[in-house]
C-alpha positions in Angstrom: -51.4 20.8 -54.8 -49.1 23.2 -53.5 -51.2 23.0 -50.0 -50.1 19.2 -50.4 -46.1 19.7 -51.6 -45.5 22.5 -48.6 -47.7 19.7 -46.3 -45.6 16.7 -47.6 -42.3 19.5 -47.2 -42.6 20.2 -43.4 -43.6 16.6 -43.1 -40.7 15.3 -44.1 -38.3 18.2 -42.1 -40.6 16.8 -38.7 -39.4 13.2 -39.8 -35.8 14.6 -39.8 -35.1 16.5 -36.9 -37.3 14.3 -35.2 -34.3 11.1 -36.7 -32.0 13.6 -35.6 -33.1 14.3 -31.7 -33.2 10.7 -31.4 -29.9 9.5 -33.0 -28.2 13.4 -30.8 -29.8 11.5 -27.6 -28.6 8.4 -28.2 -24.9 9.3 -29.5 -25.0 11.5 -25.2 -27.0 8.3 -23.9 -23.7 6.1 -24.7 -21.0 9.4 -24.3 -22.1 9.1 -20.5 -22.5 5.2 -19.7 -19.3 4.1 -21.5 -17.7 8.0 -19.4 -19.1 5.7 -16.6 -17.7 2.2 -17.2 -14.7 0.6 -15.4 -11.5 -0.7 -17.7 -9.9 -3.6 -17.8 -7.2 -1.5 -15.4 -9.3 -0.1 -13.2 -11.2 -4.1 -12.4 -7.8 -5.0 -12.0 -7.0 -2.9 -9.5 -10.4 -3.5 -7.5 -9.7 -7.5 -7.9 -6.1 -6.8 -6.5 -7.4 -4.2 -3.1 -10.1 -4.5 -1.9 -12.1 -7.4 -1.7 -15.6 -7.9 -2.9 -18.9 -9.8 -1.5 -20.2 -12.0 -4.2 -21.7 -12.8 -6.7 -22.4 -10.4 -9.1 -24.0 -9.7 -11.7 -22.3 -8.7 -14.4 -23.2 -6.9 -18.2 -21.2 -7.9 -21.1 -21.8 -6.2 -24.8 -25.1 -7.6 -26.0 -26.1 -6.2 -22.5 -27.2 -10.5 -21.2 -27.0 -10.6 -17.0 -23.7 -12.4 -15.9 -23.4 -13.8 -12.8 -19.4 -13.6 -11.6 -18.8 -15.3 -8.7 -15.0 -15.6 -8.2 -12.1 -13.1 -9.0 -10.9 -15.2 -11.2 -14.0 -14.8 -13.3 -14.1 -10.9 -11.8 -10.2 -10.6 -13.9 -11.7 -13.1 -17.1 -14.6 -11.3 -17.2 -13.3 -7.4 -17.5 -10.4 -8.8 -20.7 -13.6 -10.1 -22.9 -15.9 -7.4 -23.0 -15.0 -3.9 -24.2 -17.4 -2.6 -22.0 -17.0 -4.1 -18.5 -20.0 -3.0 -16.6 -21.3 -3.9 -12.9 -24.6 -4.0 -11.2 -25.1 -1.5 -8.5 -25.4 -1.3 -5.4 -21.9 -4.6 -4.0 -20.4 -4.7 -1.3 -16.7 -4.5 -1.1 -14.1 -4.4 1.9 -11.9 -1.9 2.1 -9.3 -2.1 4.6 -11.6 -3.8 7.2 -14.0 -1.9 6.7 -17.7 -3.1 4.7 -18.4 -0.7 2.3 -21.5 -0.8 -0.5 -21.0 0.7 -3.3 -24.0 1.7 -5.5 -23.3 3.6 -8.4 -20.0 3.1 -10.8 -19.1 6.9 -10.3 -19.1 5.3 -6.4 -16.4 2.4 -7.7 -14.4 4.3 -9.4 -13.0 6.8 -6.4 -13.2 3.9 -4.7 -10.2 2.5 -6.9 -8.7 5.6 -7.4 -8.0 6.0 -3.5 -6.6 2.4 -3.5 -4.5 3.1 -6.4 -2.4 5.3 -4.8 0.8 4.5 -3.2 -0.2 0.7 -4.1 1.9 -1.3 -6.1 1.2 -4.4 -6.9 3.0 -7.4 -5.3 6.1 -8.5 -6.8 5.4 -12.4 -6.6 2.3 -14.1 -6.6 0.8 -17.2 -4.1 0.5 -20.3 -4.8 -2.3 -22.4 -3.4 -3.1 -24.1 -1.4 -0.6 -22.2 1.1 -1.1 -23.0 5.2 -0.6 -20.4 7.8 -0.1 -20.3 11.6 -3.2 -19.2 13.9 -4.5 -19.1 17.5 -6.8 -22.1 16.7 -4.2 -24.1 14.5 -2.7 -24.6 11.0 -4.8 -22.9 8.7 -5.4 -23.9 4.7 -5.9 -21.2 2.1 -6.7 -22.7 -1.0 -7.2 -19.4 -3.4 -6.7 -15.7 -3.3 -10.4 -14.7 -2.1 -10.1 -16.1 0.9 -6.4 -15.3 1.5 -7.7 -11.8 0.4 -10.3 -12.3 3.4 -8.3 -13.9 5.9 -5.9 -10.5 5.5 -8.6 -8.8 6.7 -9.2 -10.9 9.5 -5.8 -9.2 10.8 -4.9 -6.7 12.7 -2.8 -4.4 10.5 0.7 -4.1 10.7 0.3 -8.0 11.4 1.9 -10.2 8.7 0.1 -13.6 7.4 3.0 -17.2 9.2 3.0 -19.3 6.4 3.8 -23.1 7.1 6.3 -22.9 4.8 7.9 -24.5 2.6 5.3 -22.7 0.4 5.8 -21.8 -3.9 5.7 -18.4 -5.3 5.8 -17.5 -9.4 8.0 -14.3 -10.2 8.9 -13.1 -13.3 7.2 -16.3 -14.4 9.9 -18.2 -12.5 8.1 -21.1 -9.8 10.7 -20.8 -6.7 9.9 -22.7 -3.4 10.6 -20.6 -0.7 11.9 -22.3 3.1 11.9 -19.4 5.4 10.2 -16.2 6.1 13.8 -15.5 5.1 13.6 -16.4 2.4 10.2 -14.4 1.4 11.5 -11.3 2.9 14.4 -11.7 -0.1 11.7 -11.6 -2.8 10.3 -8.3 -1.7 12.3 -5.3 -3.2 13.8 -3.4 -0.4 12.5 0.0 0.1 14.6 0.7 2.6 17.1 3.8 1.8 19.8 2.7 -0.1 22.6 5.1 2.5 22.1 2.8 5.2 22.9 3.8 9.0 27.2 2.4 9.0 27.1 -0.7 12.1 28.9 -1.4 14.8 31.5 -3.8 14.6 30.7 -4.8 19.0 32.6 -4.9 21.1 33.2 -0.6 21.5 34.1 0.8 24.9 32.6 4.0 25.7 33.8 6.3 28.6 31.1 7.0 31.5 31.4 8.9 34.9 32.6 5.4 36.1 34.8 4.8 33.4 35.2 3.2 30.5 32.2 0.5 30.2 32.2 -1.9 27.3 29.4 -2.4 25.1 29.4 -6.0 24.1 26.3 -6.0 21.2 23.2 -4.0 20.1 21.0 -4.8 22.6 23.4 -3.7 24.9 24.4 -0.6 23.5 20.3 0.4 22.7 19.9 0.0 26.8 23.0 2.2 27.3 22.0 5.0 25.2 18.3 4.4 26.8 20.4 5.7 29.8 21.9 9.1 28.3 20.2 12.3 28.2 18.4 13.6 24.8 20.4 14.6 22.6 23.4 13.6 24.6 25.5 10.9 22.4 27.8 7.8 23.2 31.7 9.0 23.0 33.3 6.3 22.2 36.9 4.6 23.1 38.8 5.1 19.8 39.7 3.1 17.1 36.3 1.9 17.0 34.9 -0.8 13.9 32.0 0.2 12.0 30.4 -1.7 8.8 29.6 0.8 5.5 27.8 -0.3 2.6 29.1 -3.8 4.0 33.0 -2.3 3.5 34.2 -2.5 7.4 36.8 0.6 7.9 38.7 1.6 11.6 37.2 4.4 13.2 40.1 6.9 14.9 38.4 9.8 16.5 34.7 12.0 16.3 35.6 13.8 13.0 36.6 10.7 11.1 32.5 8.9 12.4 30.4 11.4 11.1 33.0 11.3 7.6 32.0 8.6 7.7 28.0 8.5 7.8 26.0 9.5 4.0 25.5 12.9 4.2 25.5 12.3 8.4 22.6 9.7 7.8 19.8 9.7 5.2 17.7 12.9 5.4 14.1 12.3 7.4 12.1 10.8 5.1 8.5 13.1 4.2 5.1 11.6 3.5 3.0 11.5 0.3 -0.2 12.8 0.7 -2.8 11.3 0.6 -2.2 8.9 3.3 -5.4 7.6 5.7 -5.1 7.3 9.5 -7.2 5.3 12.2 -10.1 6.8 14.4 -12.5 6.6 16.8 -14.7 7.6 13.7 -13.5 5.8 11.4 -10.8 6.3 8.3 -9.6 10.6 7.8 -7.7 10.8 4.4 -5.1 12.9 4.9 -5.0 16.1 2.2 -1.6 17.5 2.3 0.8 18.2 5.2 -0.4 21.7 6.7 -3.8 19.2 7.1 -1.8 16.7 8.9 -0.4 19.5 11.0 -3.9 20.2 11.9 -4.5 16.7 11.9 -1.7 16.3 14.9 -2.9 18.6 17.0 -6.0 16.8 17.9 -4.0 14.0 19.4 -2.8 13.3 23.3 0.6 14.4 23.7 2.7 11.4 23.2 0.2 9.7 20.3 1.6 9.3 16.8 -0.7 8.8 13.8 -1.7 5.5 13.6 -1.6 4.8 8.9 -4.2 2.6 7.1 -1.0 1.2 5.0 1.0 1.4 2.6 1.9 5.0 1.9 4.5 6.1 0.3 7.3 8.3 1.7 9.5 10.0 -0.2 13.9 10.5 0.8 16.5 12.6 -1.3 13.4 12.8 -4.0 13.1 8.5 -4.1 10.0 7.0 -3.0 8.8 4.2 -0.6 6.5 1.9 0.2 6.0 1.3 3.7 3.7 -1.7 4.5 3.4 -1.7 8.1 4.6 0.2 11.1 8.2 -2.2 11.9 9.0 -0.2 8.5 7.9 3.1 9.2 10.3 3.4 12.6 13.0 1.1 10.8 13.4 4.7 8.5 13.1 7.9 11.3 16.5 7.1 13.5 15.2 7.5 17.6 16.6 10.1 19.5 17.3 9.7 23.1 15.7 8.6 26.8 16.1 11.2 29.7 17.3 10.1 32.9 
């Protein structure tokens, strides 16, 4: 009888140990799965920052398979499921490059890289919209088609809309009639302290006598004739516009004083940033890596950034969306004769 009791005790202990191990294993698997699931916020970021090649398959909370055919369906799926899970591999297009994503970890890493420096647009387009192309007008029916169209454009090129178009901003529907109206809707990412603007015409002193300059184009042409580091010598008084106020300037000293802190500070890059190379996009982590990269470029060649990038000006961050916006932040130097 004692032996039977011992055997029963041993079997009970074994069953308890097996049940405990099975429970721990289940908990570990659940924990690991939770770490690799995408949140609804990450799915929203993926939809915003990359083009996904549909159809894709996902798993619902009860582990049944769901076929997803569009950004709208993926967004809805991400919001409804407690544990959004995509079946890999899938293909996505990022900055014109087609990437095969083979795991949730790769997807999370890609989303993280694209989220840095990315800000959602201040408004949403009401589709369909029409854009002008070399082959004629093209009607774009939804977000996916618009993202595919944007991917087909050369870097730094903006869509040429056929106006009017309609957008939604702060739950308000707005009709846009021109490119200028569209730009006005975008937040101003330029420095708050603008460089003074000259009121033309004005005159400058040259070796051949005073020269009258009629407009901005004439001033630009004149400055290109100056040696590097040489500034125009104005015939005073002149008038300038600072922060929409017209000011009469009577001397060089007054002109210097009228410039806020003698002009905005030189923008600083917020790292990491990516640049375009012959071997593909290259991510640069910090200033030292940027300096090392610049040393590999030919003299006079500038980095070709993958936009958008973020810059720091007077301790304030600004998003720069293309090469033209970046050039506008850097004062030009005079050219040698």
